[in-house]
N, C-alpha and C positions, 0 to 999 in steps of 0.2 A: 910645228910647235904649238905652244899655247895660243898664240894669236890666231892660228888657222882653226883650232878647235872652237875658239870663241866666235869666229866668223861663221863657221859651219852651224853652231848652235843658234846664232842670231838669225841666219838665213832660214833654218828650220822653223824657228818661232814665227818669222815673218810669213812663210808660206802657209803655216798652220792657221795663222790669223787671217790670211787672205782667203783660205778655203772656208773658214768659219763665217767670214763676212759674206762670201759668195753664196753659201748655203742659206744664210739668214735672209739675204736680199732676194734670193730666188724664191724662197718659201713665202716671203711677204708679197712678192709680185704675184705668185700663184694664188694667194688668198684674195688679193684685190681682184684678180681676173675672175676668180670663182664667184665672188660677191657680185661683180658686174654682170656676169652671165646669168646668175640666178635672178637678179633684179630685172634683167631684160626678159627672162622667161616669164616672170610674174606679170610684168606689164603686158606681154603679148597674150597671156591667158586670161586676164581680167576683162570683163565686158565694160563698155562705156555707155553711160546714159545717152540717149538720143539728143538730149538738150545740149550736151557738150560737143557734139560732132560739128556743128557750124563753126565753133571757135577753132577747131582743128583746121578746117578749111580756110578760115580767115587768116591764119598765119601764112598761108601760101599766096593769098590774094593780095595782102597788104604790100609786099615788096613791089609788085607790079604797079600798084597805084602810086607808090612813092616814086618809082622810076618815071612814070608818066608826068607827074608833077615836076620832077627835077628836069626832065627834058623841056617842058613848057617854060620853066624858069630860065634855063640856059639859052633857049632860042628867042626869048622875048627881048 
């Protein structure tokens, strides 16, 4: 009857809205992934001045220095 037709129409609208939302969210995710990939590519392709290279290494050295200080503090 009429109730069944209304339920069918509502279900059709719900699935259409779901598909539209899925398509929108998927394309937004793809846009973000594309931007991230192009940013990473740009960062890999740009050269870095030699003056900044020690700072890159410092990021990896500092945690070890902190760990040693923490171990000394714990065992004192």
